[in-house]
N, C-alpha and C positions, 0 to 999 in steps of 0.2 A: 926314532922309529915310529912312536905313537903319533907324533905331530904329522909326519908324512902320511900315515894311514888316515888320520882325521881329515887332512886336506884332500886326499883322494876321495873320501866319502862325500865331503861337501861338494867336490867337483862333480861327482856322479849325481848327487841330488840335483844340483843346479842344471846339469845336462839333461836330466830326466824332465825337470820342470820346463825347460826351454822348448821341449818338443810338444808341450801341451798347446791347445788353442789359445790365442791371445787373450780372449775374455777370461778363460779359466786361470791362466797364468797371472793375469793382472789382479784377479779376485784373490788368488792365494797370497800374492805379495801384499795386497791391501789388508787381508786378515792377519798376516804375520806382523805388519806394522802396527795395527790396532792392538794386537795381543801384547806386543813389546811395550806399547805405551801403558797398557793397564797393568803389566808386570811391574813397571817403574812405579805406577801409582800404588800398587799393593805393597811394594817395598817401603815407599814413603809413609803409607798408612800404618804399617806395622812398627816402623821406627818411631812414630810420633804417638802411638797409642797411649803411652804413659802420660802424656800431657793432656790428652782429651779427658782423662779421669779426674783432673783437678777441677775443683769447684771455684777456686779463686782465680782472679784475672792474671794472666801473663801474656805478653805479646806472642810468644810461640804458640800457646794454646789457642788464642784468638785467631791467629793466622791459619792454624791447622783446621779449625772449625769453619772459618769463612772461605778458605781457598780450596777446600776439598772439592766442591762442586765445579768451580771454574776449571780445575785441573782435569776433570773428566772430559772437557772439550779441548783444552789447550794442548795437553800431552799427545793425544791421538793426532791432532793436526800437525804438530811438529814431527811426529814419527812418520806420518804419511808423506810429509814434505821431504824427509830424509830418504825414504825408500822409493820415491817416485821415479828416480833416475834408473831404477832397475826394471821398471814397467815397460812393456812394448806398447807404445802409444804413437799415434800419428801426430803430426804438427797441430792440427785442430784440437785433438783430444788432449794433448799435453797443455795447450794454452787454456782450455776450459778447466782442466784440473788445477793448474797453477792459479787461475783466477779465483776458483772456488776456495782453494786453500788460503789465498791471500785475504779474501773476504771473511773467511772463518777465523783466521788469526786476528784480524782487526776486531771482530765481535768478541772473541774470547778474551783478548787483551783488555778491552773495555770492561768486560765482566770482572776480570781480575782487579782492575782499578776501583770499580764500585765496591768490591768486597774489601779492598784495602782501606777504603773510607770507613767501612763498618768496623774494621779493626781499630782504627783511631777512635771511632765512636765508643767502642767498648772500653777503651782506656779512660776516656773522659767520664763515662757513666760510672766506672768503678772508683774514679778519683773524686768525683763530685756527686755524692749520694744524696738524693732528695729526701731520704728518710730521716735525716738529721733534724733535730728540733728547730734550730735556727739555720735555715737553708737558703737565705737570701742570695749569697754568692753562688751557690750551686744552681739555683733557678736561673740566675743571670747567664751563667756559662752554658747551661743546657739549652736555653732558648736560642742563643747564638749558634750552638752546635747543630741543633735540629734544622734551623733555616739554612745554614751553610751546607749541611749534608744534602738537603733536597736540591739546593742550587747547583752543587758540584755534580750530582748525579744527572741532573737535567743537562748541564753543560757537556758532560762526557757523552751522553746519548746524542746530542746534537753534533758534536765533533765526530762521533762514530759514523753517523749517517753521512756527514760531509766527506769523511775519509773514504767511505765506500763509493760514493758517487764520483769523487774525483779520481778514483783508481781506474775509471773508464776514460779512455781518450776522448770519446764524444762528449762526455759530460764536462771534461776539463776545457774543451774548446767553447762549449756553451757558456761555461762559467766565465771564461776570459772575455767573451763577447758581452755578457751581462754587466761586467764592471763598468762599461761605458755609460750605462743607464742607472747606475747605483743611486744617484741622487734622487731621481724621480721615483725609483723603487722604494727608497727609504721613506719618502713622503707618503706614498700610498700605504705602505705597511704601518707607518705611524698612525695614520687615520684609522686603518682597519682594526689595529690591535691596541688602540689607546687604553682601553679598559684593562687588558691583560698587562700592558706595560705599567699602568697605574698600580695594579695589584703587586707587580714585582717590586716597583720602587717603594710602595708602602711596606712590603715585607722587609726590604732592606732597612727601612727607617725603624720598624718595630724591633728588628733583630739587634740594632745597635743603640737606639735611644731607649728602647724597652719601656714603653708605657705599660705593657703586659709581659709576663714571663710564664714559662711552663710552671704549673702548679699554683699560679696566683689565684686568689679568691676574688671573684668579680660579682657585682650585681649589674646585670645588663638586660635590657628589655624586660624588666620586672622579674628576672629570674636570678637565683643565687647559685653559683656553681664554680668549678675550678677549670683553669685552662688545661686541656688535655693534650692538644696538638696544635701546632702552628705550621701551616703549609705555605707554599708560595702564593696561594690564592685565597685561602680561607682559614678560619680559626674554629676549632672544636671546643665547646664548653660542655664539661660534664656536669649536669644539674644534679642537685642533691638527691633526686629520686631516680637517678641512673638514666634519665633522658639525655639526649645530646642536642645542643643548640648550635647550629652551623651558621656562621656569620662571615661575610666577605671580609678580607683583611683590611680593606679600606675603611670599614666601619669604625675601627679603633683609632683611625686618624681623623675622621670627620665628625664623629658624634661623641657626646659625653657618656661616661659610664663610671661606676664606682669600682675602685681597686682597693680591697681591704688589706692587701699585703704588699703594697708598693714599696714601703721602706722596711717594714718588719712584719712578721706574722702576728705579733701581739695586738690584742684588740680589747676594747672596753665593751662590756655588755650592760644592758639596762633591763630592769624588771619594774613594772608599774603595778601598784596595788591601789584599789579604790575602797576605802574603809570609812566606817562611821567616825564622827568626831570623838566618840567616847573611847576609842582605842588608846591605851597608854603607850606612847611611843618609846619610852625608856625600856619597857619589857620587850617591845618588838626589836629594838636595837640589840638587846642581850641575846635574843634568840637568833638574830641574823649573824651576830659574831660567832655564836656557837656552831651554827650550820656551816658557815664558810670557812672558819678556821680549821675544821676537820675534813674539808673537802679536797680530794687529791687533784682536782682540775684547777683550783685557784692558784695563781702564780705569786701570791703573797705581796702584791703591789697595791692594788686599789680595792678598798671596800668602804662604801659610803651609803648612808641611808638619809634621805631628806624629804621634807614635805614640800613639794614643788608647786602645788596648786590647791586652792580651796574652792570647791564648787557649792552649789546650792544644797545638796543633800549629802555629799561625800567630800573627803579630802584625798588628794592624790599624793601617794608616797612613792618616790623614785628610789630604787635600789641600784647602785652603781657597783660594778665588779669588773675584774680583769682576768684574762687567761692568755695562755701562750699562743693560741690560734683561734680562728673563727669557729671551728668545729667544737673545740673544748668550751668556748664561750657559750655556744648555743646549749650544750648539755648542762653547763653550770647554771645558766639562767633558768632552765626548766626545773632543775632540782631545787634551787633556792626558792622559786616561786611556789612550787608544790609544798616545800617544807614550811614556809611562812603562812600559807593558806591553811595548812593542817594545824599549825600552832594557834591561829586565830579561831578556827572552828572548835578546837578542844578547850581553849582557855577563855576566849572572849567571843562567844557566838553572837552576843547582842551587838557587837561592834562591826559585824558584817553590813554591807550596804543595805539600807532599808528606807522606806518612805514613812514619815510620821504623820499621824492625823489626830486631831483633837476636836471634841465637841464644845461648842460655845452656845450659851443660852440655857433656858429652863427646859423642863420636860415637855411643855406644850409646844413651844415654838423653837426648840433647839435645832441647830443645823450643823453640818459637818464642815470643818475647815482643815485643809491639809497643807 
């Protein structure tokens, strides 16, 4: 009995709506379809709220976070497509609506694909953490991932534009005609875009041969910094003072540069002291051992102190030390340099660099010799 009554009410509502002007009727159907889509979205959002609260990576959490926005476009389009047969539309209006829905679905589907790539990126980022001390493998994977992500996103966008254009019959006919002149067109495009193609090929070469990786420490154009980003056309170097050096990606194929972390992040550092010949080196070595043995940045591998040169007024003492990475090595060098200079100042101030002078001759005709 209740079912019969409900069917009668639904029939009465539909009968009432059908007497409305076509524009109002179609607008109501459109609003109902959109409301139904967002109802589905709200149900999906409430069912997955538990996973959004997690801080650690999971595929379901990442999909919820990245697919939430694409569904705001995809679900209404699917719903409108389902309800469109209830609308009162002329043949021209129906064709326009169908074409608009088709284009919208193509765009929203490509949006979903791009965000699925981000889900995969989240997985690799959580698996290969750059914060590890020895992160050579992680930097290798992350470099390839970053380039492939940008390439795939660009490819999806190009295919999306192509799919939209070829959904029109006129464009399809034009495209068929252009196939006959594709050889000449390819030569023209090759000449016009040879630099762009060169950058793209250089990007592939860097991604897989990897002369540089994400987070590598480089000395390039006289600047020290880390590789922050590798795009399809350029590389961003974060310099130690937070500036950014932007270089074309072909630079790293064509020109020499220093890579301090090509094989490992470990690095040797040097400190040079210029002291008087009177400084007792045995005491300097003892103080160096004391300073470096207690220093948390030393990796316990290399500690050497040597006289590497003898000049006219001073001798050159080279201190060699090792650290886990270039940043630690820089700080360690500064601390050891400061500690040894302080030691010399306090204990052997006369052994600091100085110029000697002596008087030769008698009081009457004496002269100064230095």
